[in-house]
N, C-alpha and C positions, 0 to 999 in steps of 0.2 A: 172332743177337742174343740176349743173356741173357734168361732167362725173366722176370726182374723188370723188364726194360726196357720203356718205353712210348714211343709215337711222340710227336714234338713236337706239341703241340696247335695250334701255328701252321702247321706244314707239312703235317700230316696225310698224311705219307708222300711228299710231292712233292719234298722235298729242299731247295728254295729257293723263295722268294716275292719278288715285287716289293714295294717300300715301300707302294705304294697298296693292294696286296692284303692286306698285314698290317693296315693301318689299317681296311680294309673288314671284314675278318674279326673284328677286335676291337671294331668299332663306336665308335671314338674319332676325335677330330678332328686330333690332331697327334702327332708322334713323341716329343715331350717327355713326353706322357702314357704312351706305351709303355714308356719307360725307367723309369717309377715302378712298373710292374706286377711283381708276383712271379709265379712260374709258376702258383701256385694261382689268383691273380686272373685271369690270362690264360685259364686253362682255364675258370674260372667264366663269364667274359664270353663266351667262345666258345660254351659250352653254352647260355647264355641266348639268344645270337643264333640258334642252331639251333632251340631251343625256340620262339622267337618265329616263326621261319620256318615251323616245323611247324604252329603254331596258325593262321597265315595260310592255309596250304594247306588245313587242315581247315575253316576258315571258308568258303573258296571252294567246297570240296566240298559242305558242308551247304547253302549257298545254291543251288548248282546242283541238288542233290538235291531241295530244296524246290520249285524251279521245275519240274523234270521230274515230280515227284509231282503237282503241281497240274495239269499238262497231262494226265497219265494219268487223274486223277479227273474231269477235265472230259469226256474222251472215253469213260470207262467208269463213269459215275456209278451205274449200276445193277448193276455187278459185285459179286460177293460178296468181301468182304475179311476176311481172317483176323485176329481179335483176339488169340486165344491158342490155342496147341496144347500140351497137356501131353505131356511125353515119356514119362511112365510110366502114362498113363491113356488109355482108349479113348474120348475125347470131344473134340469140337472146337466152340469157341464162335466164331461169326462173325456178321457183319451187313453189310447193304448200305451203300455209301458215303453215300447220302443220309440213312440213319438215323444214321450216325456223325456227320455234319455237324450234324444237328439236336440231337444230344446235346451237342455242343460249344457250342451257342448256349444256354447256361443260366446262371442266376445263383442263388446260394443265400444267403439272409439268415437266419442263425441267431438264436435268441432273444437271445443276447449280441451286440449290434450292434458290429461292428468295421470301420468304414469303411476303415481303413488296409489291412486285408487284403482286404475285399470290393471295394475300388476300387484294386486293384494296377495300376500302370502298366507293362505289358509288351506285347510284340507278340502274346502268346498269350492274353490275357484280353480279355473283351468291353469292359471299360472302356478298356484300352489301345488296342484297335481303334477305339473311339469317338473317343478323343482324337486318334489318328492321322488319322482321317477329318476331324475338325473343323479340324485344323491343316494338312492337306495343301494345298499351293499357297500357303501364307502364309509359308513359311520365308524366302523371299528378298524379302519385302516391305521396301522401303527404310525405311519408318517403323519397322518392327520391328527391322531391323538397326541403325539409328541408336540406338534405345532400348537395345538390348542392349549396344552399344559403350559408351554412356554409363554403363550399369550396371557394366560391367567396369572402366571408368576410375575410377569412384567406389570400387569394391572395391579397386583398386590403391592408392588414397590411404588408405583405411581400414586396410589391412593392410601398408602399406609398412614400418613399423618391424619387425614380426615377421618379414616376409620377409627383410629385410636381416640381422637377427640370426641366423636359421636358416641363411641362405646362408653367412655369414662364419664361423659357429661349427661347422657340420657339413658343408656341401656343398662349399665352395670347396676345402677341403684334399683331400678324396678324389675329388671330382667337379668339377674346374674347369670353369667355363662353364655349369654347371647352374643353372636358375632355378626358383623356387617361386612358384605363383600361387594366390591365394584368389579364387574366383569365385562369384557368385550365380546364374549361369546357365551352361549347357553350351556348349562350342565347337562340338560336333557338331550341326549343324542338324537332322539326322534324328532325334535324340533329344531335341529341344527340348520335345516334348509331355510328356516325363517330368518336367519341372520344374514342371508346372501344379499348383497347390494350390487346394483348394476352401475358400472362406470363406462363412459364412452370417450375414446381418444380421437378427436377429429383435428388434431393439432394442438389441442389443449385438453388434457384428461380431467374430466369432472363427472359428477353424478348425472345419470340420464335425466333426472328431474330438472337439471339446470340447463339442458340442451334445448334447441329450438324444436318447434312442433314437427318440422319435417323429419328430423332424425328420430324423434320420439315415435312418430307414426311408423317409420320404416322398421324400427326395432320391435315394436309391438306386433306388427304384421308378421315379421320374420319369426318371432317366438311362437305366435299362435299357429303359424304354418307348420313349424317343427312339431308342435304339440299334436296337431291333427294328423300329421304324417307318421310319427313314430310312437306316440303315446296313446292317443284316442283313435285306435285303428278300427274299432268295431262299429262305430256309428258315424254319421255325417256331422258336419259342423256348420255353423252360421257365423259369418263375420259381418257386422254392421259398422260402417264408417262414414262419418259426416265430413264432407269437404276434404278429401285426402290431398287435394292440391295445395292446401294452405302452406305458405312459406317455402314452396318448392319451385325451382326454375323448370323450364319446359322439359329438359332431359330427365330430370328427376321425376317429374310427373309421369312421363312415359314409362320410366322404370317401375314406379309403384303400380301403374296400371298393368304392366306385364306380370308383376308379382301377384297381383290379385287374380289374374287369369290363371297363373300356375296354381294358386291356392284352390281354385274351384275344382280343378281336376275332373274326376268323373263322379264325385259324390257330394262335394261341398257347395255352399251357396254364399254369395256376397250381396249385400244390399248397400248401395252407395248413394249418397246425396251429393251432387256436384254442380259446379258452374263451369267446369272445364271439359272441353271436347275430347281431351286425351282419354278420358274414361268412358267415352262413347265408342271409341275405336277398338274395342276389345275384339280379339281374334276368336273368342268363344262363339260357338254356334247357338247356344241357348242363352240369349241375352234379351231381357225384357226391359224396355225403357218406358217410364211414365213421365211425361212432360207436364210440369205445373206452370200455369200462367196466372197472373193477377189481373182481374178485370177492372174496368174503370170505376165500378161501384164498390170496389174493395173486396169483392169475392174472389175465389180461386177456382180455376178450372183445371181438371186433370185429363190428359189424353194419353192413351196407350199407343206406343209407337213401335212399328216393326223396323228395327235398325237396318235390316237388309235392303229395305226400300230406299234408305238414305246413304247407302255405302259410298256412292260416288261423291256426295257432298262432304263426307267425313274426311276425304283425302286432303282437301285444301283448308288451311287455317281459317280464312275469311268465310268459307262456305260452312264449316262446322260450327261457327259461332252463331248461326241462325237459330240453333236450338235454344239460345238464351236471350234472343232479341224480342222486342215488342213489335218492331216493324222491320221489313226486309225490302231492299231495293234490288231487283234482279236485273243484271245487265247482260248484254249479249256476249261480250268478250272482255278484252282488256280495257274497255271503257269504264270498268269498275274503278280502276285507278284514277281516271280523270274525274269521275263523280266524287270520289272521296277528296281529291285535291280541291275541287270547286267548293265542296262543303266546308273544308278547313279554312278557305279564304273568305267566303261570303257569310258562312254561318259557323264561326269559330266554336269548337267544343260541343256543338249542338247534336251531332250524330251520337256521341256517347251519352250526352245528357238525356237525350230522348230514347236511348237504347235502340238505335237504328243500325242495322247491319247492311252492308253493301256487298253483294256476292256476284260472281260470274257464273253464267249458265254454260259457258264454253260453246257457244253457238246458238243461233236463233231457233234451231229445231228443238232445243232443250228448255227453252224459256217456259213453255206451257207446263211441262212436266215438273220442273222445279217449283213453279208457282203452286201447282196442285199439292205437292208435298208440304210446302210452307203453310198453305191454307189448312191442311190436315192437322197441323200443329196448333191451329187457332191463332196464328200470327198474321197481322195485317201485311199485305203484299202490294208492291208497286213494281213498275218495270221501266227500263230504258233500252231502246233499240233503234237501229238505223231506220230510215224512211222505208226501205223495201220490206220491212216487217209488216207494214200496213197493207202491202199488196201481195202478189205471188200466191201460188197454191201448188198442189202436187199433180195436177192434171197433165196428161200427155200433150195437151194443146201447146204447152210451153215449147215443145220440141220444134214447132214451126218457126221459131225465132233463133234457132241454133242450139248450142249445147247449154241450155238454161237449166240450172240445177233445180230440183224440186225442193221447196222449203215450206215450212209451216208459217202461219201468219197470225195476226192479231185475233182472227176469228177462231183460232184453235184454243185461245184462252177460255177457260170454263166460265159458265154463267156465275158460279160462286165468286169468281174474281171480280166481275163487274158489279155484283150486288153487295160487295163489302160496303159497310158504312163509310169507309174512307175513300171509296171510289164513286159509285153512283147510288148506292143504297137500293131502295125499292124501285128506282128508275133504271136499274142495271139491265134488266131484260130488254127494255125499250132501247137503251143505248147500244146493246149488242146487235139488235135487229137493224138499227139505223146504220151501223158500220157495215153490216152484211149487204144492205141495200146500196150503200155508197160504193162499195167495192164492185158490186155487180154493174152499177151504172158506169164506172170507169172502164171496166172490162168491155162492156158493150160499145162504149164510145171509142176506145183505142186499146185493142187487145195487146198490141206490141208494147205500149207504155205500161200496161198492167204487168207484163213479164220482164220488162227491161229497165224501167225508170229507176234512177238512183236518187232523184231529188224531186221535191214537190213541183218545181217549175217545169218538169218534163211531163206533167200530167195535165191534160186539158180539163181541169175542174176548178173553177175560180173559188169555190167555197172551201176547198181543201185546206189552205193555210190556216184559216180561222178555226176549222174543225180540229186540226192537229193541236193548235194552241189551247183550245178548251180541254182536249184530252190530257195535255200536260198539266194543266191547272187542276185536273181531277186525279192526278197520280198515274196517268197512263202516258209514259214518256216516249212517244214516237217523235223522233227528230225530223226536221224538214229535209234532211240529206244524210249522208254518211258522216259519222263523227269526225273522220279525217278531213272532210271538206270544211269543217269549222276551224281548222288550224290556220292561224294568221300568217305564220312565217315560213310555211313549207316544210317544217320539221317532219310532219306526216302529211299525206294527201291520199286521195282515192287510189292513186297508183303506188303509194308508199305507205302500206298499212301499219297501224300500230300493233307491234308484236312485243314479245318479252324483252328483247334487247333494247328496243326503242323506249319501252317502259322504264328500263334502268337508266337510260340516258335522260329521259324526262324527269325522273326522280332526282338525278344529279343536278339538273338545271334548277329545280325548285329548291334543292338544298343550298345552292349557291345564291339564293335570294331572289330569283325571278318569280313572278306571279303567274299562276295558271291562267288568269284573265288576260295576261299579255301574250300568251301563246295560243289560246283558243278563244273563240267567241262563246261565252258561257251563258248567254241570254236564255236559251231554251232549257238548259240544265238548271238554271236558277228558278225558272217557272215550276219545274218538277219538284225541286228541293223545297220550295216554299210550300207546296201542297203537302209534302211528306212531313215537314217539321212544324206545320201549323197546329 
């Protein structure tokens, strides 16, 4: 045979074929169609036939392989399976089958919600498996079959005109007897679950993909929770969600947080990235928090946090926001409201612009403890307290002057507080020693003043006013008296303490247009805020 000769694509070397064999190999219905074929068309049709047959063989092979693999995994669940072996490196990465299966049971919800991708319908996704589970056994339901048939009939009526036009203009000439169908549902009952579409009615019924990120998050979490509770019951599951608080009001954020806690149960795990304290207030016992903070040089620092240590701070909104701050001003009590008001008037918008939180320690005895927790987060820390926080101690000597309560003082602040770059830096140790010496000097000179004085003028130490001013200018806000004594109009006073009700009254006065600087002497707080915001 000449070198450029080819075998007849119909005979494939056999020499002769029966009429039925020719029709079968070409995949056509009658010999009139064979007569219309060119050699190229015949070869193309034959190639398609063989390709289709090959695909069927591979499909059967993959199905059998999946079945055998499942059997092997069931009998050898604890065997070590190779994930990857590098040909050019001396390492091997492997894990047990049960670990692999748990990794497969996961859902990731990125900050940009995309239900179309996160709820993909296939046999290899959790959502596809959920829908298969929900529709299993219902495919041959007579009511469902009748409804699908009715839908197909309606579709035939709707698209009848275009079907005929396409068939007559394009199909009939080249492919006689070929029909075109437009359908709203699949013929293959096994894939019927793939036609399911999610709608949400929140006052306006529309596709889930058209709803806001908050509703999308809630629906996806709810579906995945159902899947792990009723479908994937053999292994644990992992849910990763970025910023679940997006587009949610505070009540909805707490609700989503509760749903995540419910999802965890006794076997599942949730990984959350958040800027909202609601998701730190989880009631779960096994909660691990990693706080990330950006350094001035552009680097990032990560710190592992034991949430139980911060339980008290998580109760109050302003306290819980310290986890996301760069600087924190710790106040003794309700003076945190006054500090924020002064900042709004004298340094408009600067607290938020500089990411500064102002929080209450709920008592001078808690200031040092709160500061320690803030410093453990790698956050810069400042304080505001009445004058008596500079003095006092817990010694029984105080009882010589009546029913004097034992209190912590400035020297209970840790050395780490004073050595912060924003306070005294490498001079912090010397500053702390200097304060200790000055306190001892005052105590030796007038012990009664040490335990009873409420203002700097009641202490026989002429250098004290200047020292307190320097402390405030370095971020240590010890006032020269009680905060109430700085009130100009008697709204509050040393005998009329600032409490919750008076805080509400003060807020009402400010809302009506009064200035905080008209109500309080804000000079000393201005000195502190200048240091914090510089």
